C-alpha distance (Angstrom), angle and dihedral (degrees) to the residues before:
residue distance angle dihedral
M1 . . .
S2 3.70 . .
E3 3.71 139.8 .
P4 3.88 147.6 -165.0
G5 3.78 126.7 -106.1
F6 3.73 126.0 -135.6
D7 3.78 113.7 -163.6
Q8 3.72 107.1 133.0
T9 3.74 135.4 58.4
A10 3.85 138.2 -137.2
P11 3.82 139.9 154.8
M12 3.80 119.7 -85.4
R13 3.74 114.6 -85.1
P14 3.83 139.5 -157.7
D15 3.78 117.2 -87.5
A16 3.74 118.4 -92.9
D17 3.93 90.8 -119.4
A18 3.82 96.0 43.6
K19 3.71 86.9 121.7
G20 3.75 90.7 41.0
D21 3.85 135.2 -90.1
S22 3.76 110.6 -65.5
D23 3.81 92.5 -98.1
G24 3.81 98.5 14.8
K25 3.83 95.0 -99.9
T26 3.79 143.4 54.5
A27 3.79 120.6 -94.8
K28 3.73 116.9 -73.7
F29 3.83 115.1 -100.0
R30 3.82 121.8 -124.6
G31 3.78 135.8 -144.5
A32 3.80 116.4 -55.8
V33 3.78 127.0 -109.6
S34 3.74 109.4 -133.7
G35 3.84 122.8 -126.4
Q36 3.88 133.3 -169.3
R37 3.77 130.3 -148.3
G38 3.87 124.0 -122.2
S39 3.67 143.0 179.8
A40 3.80 118.4 -63.4
I41 3.73 119.7 -112.1
R42 3.80 133.9 -165.2
A43 3.79 143.7 166.8
G44 3.74 132.5 -148.6
A45 3.81 118.1 -77.1
D46 3.75 135.2 -168.8
G47 3.87 88.5 -131.6
V48 3.73 132.2 -128.2
A49 3.77 119.0 -85.3
G50 3.77 124.7 -159.6
F51 3.82 143.9 135.6
V52 3.78 105.9 -73.3
C53 3.72 118.6 -154.0
A54 3.86 117.8 -156.0
A55 3.84 117.6 -79.6
G56 3.65 110.3 -90.8
S57 3.80 94.9 18.3
G58 3.83 95.0 120.1
D59 3.73 94.3 149.4
Q60 3.79 98.3 57.7
A61 3.74 117.9 116.3
A62 3.82 118.2 -102.0
G63 3.65 112.4 -81.4
A64 3.81 130.0 -166.3
V65 3.72 116.1 -31.1
S66 3.67 124.1 -103.7
G67 3.78 119.2 -106.8
G68 3.82 93.5 -141.0
G69 3.66 98.2 -123.5
L70 3.89 109.6 -19.1
G71 3.77 102.6 118.1
A72 3.77 136.8 81.5
S73 3.67 118.8 -69.4
G74 3.79 122.3 -111.5
A75 3.84 115.6 -114.8
G76 3.70 122.9 -100.0
P77 3.74 135.3 35.8
A78 3.76 129.2 -48.3
D79 3.87 109.8 -88.9
G80 3.71 91.9 -112.3
S81 3.94 119.0 139.0
T82 3.71 137.2 154.5
L83 3.80 116.8 -86.5
G84 3.73 139.1 -166.6
P85 3.75 121.9 -110.4
A86 3.75 113.0 -55.1
G87 3.91 93.6 -120.8
G88 3.78 122.9 -91.6
G89 3.62 128.7 -7.3
G90 3.82 98.9 70.1
G91 3.81 89.3 -73.8
Y92 3.71 94.7 -40.5
G93 3.76 91.5 99.6
F94 3.70 100.3 -134.5
L95 3.82 89.9 146.4
R96 3.63 98.7 34.4
A97 3.80 114.8 132.1
V98 3.80 109.0 -110.0
P99 3.95 111.3 -154.6
E100 3.71 124.0 -132.3
G101 3.80 107.7 -81.2
G102 3.68 91.7 18.3
Y103 3.80 135.3 100.8
A104 3.84 149.9 -147.8
W105 3.81 126.4 -163.3
W106 3.69 138.2 176.0
Y107 3.76 114.0 -153.0
F108 3.78 130.7 -164.1
D109 3.70 133.8 176.2
A110 3.90 135.3 175.6
V111 3.71 137.6 -176.3
S112 3.86 122.8 -157.5
D113 3.81 117.7 -111.8
D114 3.74 91.0 -109.4
G115 3.79 92.0 48.9
T116 3.78 95.8 -125.4
N117 3.85 97.7 106.8
A118 3.73 134.3 48.8
C119 3.83 139.2 172.7
T120 3.73 137.5 -174.5
L121 3.84 133.0 -166.4
I122 3.70 129.5 -168.4
A123 3.77 124.7 -177.7
F124 3.80 110.8 -160.5
I125 3.72 133.8 -163.1
G126 3.79 104.9 -177.8
S127 3.75 94.3 14.2
V128 3.72 105.4 -130.1
F129 3.77 97.0 -153.9
S130 3.85 96.3 41.2
P131 3.66 113.3 124.4
Y132 3.82 89.9 -159.9
Y133 3.91 88.4 57.8
A134 3.81 90.4 48.7
W135 3.75 93.0 49.6
A136 3.79 91.8 46.3
R137 3.80 91.7 52.6
R138 3.72 89.7 55.6
R139 3.75 92.6 51.6
G140 3.87 92.8 50.1
A141 3.85 130.3 -102.1
A142 3.86 111.9 47.3
P143 3.77 111.0 170.7
A144 3.89 108.2 -160.8
E145 3.70 94.8 -135.0
N146 3.85 90.9 64.3
F147 3.81 89.4 65.4
C148 3.78 111.2 56.0
A149 3.78 132.8 146.5
M150 3.78 141.8 173.2
N151 3.76 103.9 -145.2
V152 3.85 111.8 -163.5
A153 3.86 127.8 176.9
L154 3.70 132.1 -178.3
Y155 3.87 119.5 -164.0
R156 3.74 117.4 -167.7
P157 3.79 138.6 144.0
G158 3.88 112.6 -72.8
G159 3.75 93.9 24.2
G160 3.89 141.8 -37.9
R161 3.74 136.6 -133.2
W162 3.80 128.5 -120.1
A163 3.90 129.9 -168.3
M164 3.78 132.0 177.7
T165 3.74 114.6 157.9
E166 3.72 114.9 173.4
R167 3.83 118.1 -138.9
G168 3.86 137.8 -175.6
A169 3.72 131.7 -110.5
G170 3.86 90.6 -87.6
R171 3.73 90.8 69.9
L172 3.74 96.7 46.7
Q173 3.88 121.3 100.6
R174 3.79 122.9 -175.9
A175 3.80 128.6 -174.2
E176 3.82 135.6 163.2
D177 3.73 88.8 -96.1
G178 3.74 104.8 40.5
V179 3.80 155.0 -26.0
G180 3.78 133.0 -97.4
I181 3.81 123.3 -162.6
G182 3.79 115.8 -179.0
P183 3.81 111.0 -45.3
S184 3.90 95.4 -21.6
S185 3.78 127.5 77.6
L186 3.82 144.0 -176.0
H187 3.80 117.0 -151.1
L188 3.72 137.9 167.3
T189 3.84 126.0 -113.5
D190 3.79 130.5 -175.0
G191 3.79 100.9 -63.1
G192 3.67 98.5 -6.9
L193 3.80 147.3 13.8
I194 3.82 141.5 -95.3
A195 3.83 123.8 -144.1
E196 3.89 116.8 -158.5
I197 3.71 109.4 -160.9
D198 3.88 128.7 -164.5
E199 3.80 110.9 156.8
I200 3.78 142.3 138.7
C201 3.81 115.7 -121.8
A202 3.83 126.1 -129.8
P203 2.93 143.6 -106.4
L204 3.89 88.3 10.4
P205 3.79 106.5 43.3
R206 3.77 99.7 -128.9
R207 3.82 126.1 144.3
L208 3.77 123.5 -98.0
R209 3.85 109.2 -167.9
G210 3.88 131.3 153.7
R211 3.69 147.5 87.0
I212 3.85 135.3 -88.3
S213 3.77 116.3 -157.9
V214 3.78 116.9 -163.2
Q215 3.85 132.9 -168.7
F216 3.77 118.4 -164.6
E217 3.72 113.2 -133.0
G218 3.81 89.0 -162.7
L219 3.90 139.5 -22.3
Q220 3.79 120.7 -112.7
E221 3.79 104.4 -150.5
R222 3.87 105.6 -167.3
Q223 3.74 131.4 95.0
F224 3.87 127.4 -150.5
V225 3.82 130.8 -150.8
L226 3.72 109.6 -138.5
A227 3.76 94.0 178.6
P228 3.91 130.8 -12.7
G229 3.81 105.4 -65.7
H230 3.96 95.0 12.4
V231 3.77 118.2 101.9
W232 3.83 132.9 -176.3
R233 3.75 129.2 -170.3
P234 3.84 122.4 -178.8
I235 3.94 94.9 -152.1
A236 3.70 102.7 179.6
P237 3.86 113.0 3.6
R238 3.78 90.3 173.4
C239 3.76 120.0 51.4
H240 3.83 139.8 154.5
V241 3.81 112.4 -131.3
K242 3.84 139.3 -161.7
L243 3.70 117.4 -172.3
R244 3.78 123.7 -169.7
F245 3.72 122.3 173.2
E246 3.83 130.4 179.9
E247 3.81 95.2 -168.3
P248 2.96 106.9 62.0
A249 3.83 98.0 17.4
V250 3.72 104.8 -121.2
S251 3.82 135.5 128.6
W252 3.84 132.5 173.8
S253 3.83 144.3 144.3
G254 3.64 129.8 -123.8
H255 3.77 151.1 123.7
G256 3.84 126.4 -57.8
Y257 3.71 148.7 178.8
F258 3.86 133.8 -143.9
D259 3.84 130.2 -164.6
T260 3.79 141.7 155.0
N261 3.80 136.9 -141.1
F262 3.81 132.4 -162.3
G263 3.78 130.9 -170.4
E264 3.73 138.3 178.8
R265 3.65 93.9 -159.5
P266 3.86 137.6 36.2
L267 3.86 111.6 -72.8
E268 3.83 92.5 -123.8
A269 3.75 92.7 51.0
D270 3.87 92.0 71.2
F271 3.85 104.8 18.4
S272 3.71 135.2 57.2
S273 3.85 101.8 179.3
W274 3.77 146.4 -17.6
S275 3.79 143.5 -177.7
W276 3.73 121.6 -145.9
S277 3.89 137.3 175.7
R278 3.78 138.1 172.5
G279 3.85 120.7 -162.3
T280 3.71 130.1 -152.0
D281 3.82 84.6 -120.8
G282 3.80 92.3 66.6
R283 3.74 97.5 -101.9
I284 3.84 119.6 136.8
F285 3.84 124.9 -171.7
Y286 3.82 121.2 -172.7
D287 3.76 124.3 178.6
W288 3.73 123.9 176.9
Q289 3.78 142.0 179.8
R290 3.85 115.8 -149.5
R291 3.74 122.8 -154.5
D292 3.77 90.9 -119.0
G293 3.85 84.2 66.9
F294 3.82 95.6 -105.4
A295 3.76 115.2 136.3
D296 3.66 123.6 -172.4
G297 3.89 141.3 137.2
L298 3.71 149.8 -165.7
A299 3.75 131.5 -116.7
L300 3.79 115.7 -165.4
R301 3.77 141.5 165.9
I302 3.85 115.4 -157.3
G303 3.73 114.6 -156.4
A304 3.84 127.0 -146.6
D305 3.79 90.2 -94.2
G306 3.85 91.0 53.4
A307 3.76 94.9 -106.3
A308 3.75 113.7 146.6
Q309 3.84 127.8 -147.1
D310 3.64 137.8 180.0
I311 3.87 116.7 -107.4
E312 3.72 135.1 -180.0
A313 3.84 111.8 -88.7
P314 3.86 114.5 -124.7
V315 3.75 116.4 -129.7
M316 3.72 116.5 -90.5
Q317 3.67 116.4 -96.2
H318 3.84 125.8 -155.1
L319 3.70 117.3 -117.8
P320 3.85 126.8 -166.1
G321 3.86 113.2 -79.7
T322 3.78 122.8 -114.6
F323 3.85 135.4 -116.5
W324 3.81 89.5 -92.2
R325 3.87 88.0 49.5
M326 3.80 92.0 -112.0
K327 3.80 106.1 166.7
R328 3.88 111.7 -127.3
A329 3.76 127.5 -159.4
A330 3.80 130.7 161.1
R331 3.83 136.7 -172.5
G332 3.77 109.0 -108.2
P333 3.68 138.3 18.2
W334 3.78 106.9 -52.5
E335 3.77 141.9 148.9
V336 3.79 128.0 -148.6
A337 3.76 106.5 -102.5
R338 3.88 92.7 175.1
T339 3.85 140.6 -16.8
L340 3.79 104.6 -127.3
E341 3.71 98.7 178.5
D342 3.75 129.9 16.6
A343 3.89 116.3 -178.2
P344 3.77 136.3 156.1
F345 3.80 91.3 -99.5
Y346 3.84 105.1 16.3
A347 3.83 140.4 49.2
R348 3.80 129.1 -171.7
T349 3.85 115.5 -167.4
L350 3.75 136.3 -178.9
L351 3.81 108.8 -138.1
R352 3.77 131.3 -162.8
G353 3.64 131.0 -158.0
A354 3.85 148.6 145.7
D355 3.86 90.0 -74.3
G356 3.74 97.1 49.5
M357 3.70 131.8 -93.0
A358 3.88 134.2 -35.2
V359 3.75 137.5 -164.0
H360 3.81 109.2 -137.1
E361 3.93 135.6 -175.0
V362 3.70 137.8 -174.8
L363 3.75 121.5 -165.9
D364 3.83 129.3 -167.7
L365 3.83 110.6 -167.3
N366 3.75 92.2 -179.0
R367 3.81 88.3 67.6
F368 3.82 90.0 43.6
C369 3.91 86.8 58.0
S370 3.81 89.5 63.9
P371 3.71 115.4 111.3
V372 3.82 90.1 -144.5
V373 3.81 90.2 55.0
Q374 3.71 94.4 48.6
A375 3.75 90.6 47.6
M376 3.73 88.5 61.0
L377 3.85 96.1 52.3
P378 3.75 102.4 79.8
F379 3.75 90.8 65.3
R380 3.79 89.4 65.7
M381 3.89 94.7 30.3
P382 3.73 112.8 44.4
R383 3.83 117.2 -173.4
F384 3.79 123.9 -135.4
T385 3.85 120.8 179.1
């Protein structure tokens, strides 16, 4: 699972589609690709240790920063169990009902074959890092559909682009085979997906427009319970990607990853921190610390056919900290190739090692709870309804 960074400021700006979407509607969705459920799997983990604020104390100031998986493990097995289908969308959950205060997101990342470029895309219903959503929950009713966003980031030599405009329910379209938010959309194809992007960046108002074509190498059909009411499914951990953007003018091919998360409660209500990585060799390591003090993790290897198997989790290795003093650690011998996002509560990193490359993230939800941090977010996440 993957998340945006917020480390710059800018004034509020008009919405990308203030003059209307290019053709007055989002891209048409195509036929769905079916998916099946399976049994959950896990491997032992060292756990994720961090300062844990009391459950429900979302307005506390940020405390000590999570170490991203350096503490002792909680007792007992990972909370992974077999689930039924995740609603509509052939197991992808595009039509799944999202409860008030909950969330659903679809995450994609890719790295170019030469390792110099990368991108991420996250379609949110009930945007977990939205200050507007957090403030609405404190006031009372907060339907998830009123807080949607398509977060897109391009990372390239000489500077990237980043967009995340939040929109209300009137700009959300859901279908069996995809989701549209404002002028951008994500829809399934035979054996893959296509993302049509048309956004305005923040804090500098520059256009971000293009297409990402993804071909799945194999579908991973199991879902995992990270905590009661929180589900993760790595749908296609191995993908072939072609990225073509007009604004900015950039094109490349590479390898990618696609997953989905669903939650019945706010993320920060049940988690304090996590560390996650996915490698080009099909390995995924996921360590998390829950607010009830339970720490656990998953260690998986996904084959080219999509089949998942337990593997032994390597020990956690310290990585250099970030500008915002986010502590980073990852499973396995890696070195930092590039810090992609550096935020007060989140860091996304491109790693390099003997087995290839990996995309890695650490998240500190105790820092996210800070009113100071949440007051910074609108400058990178404008809202247009």
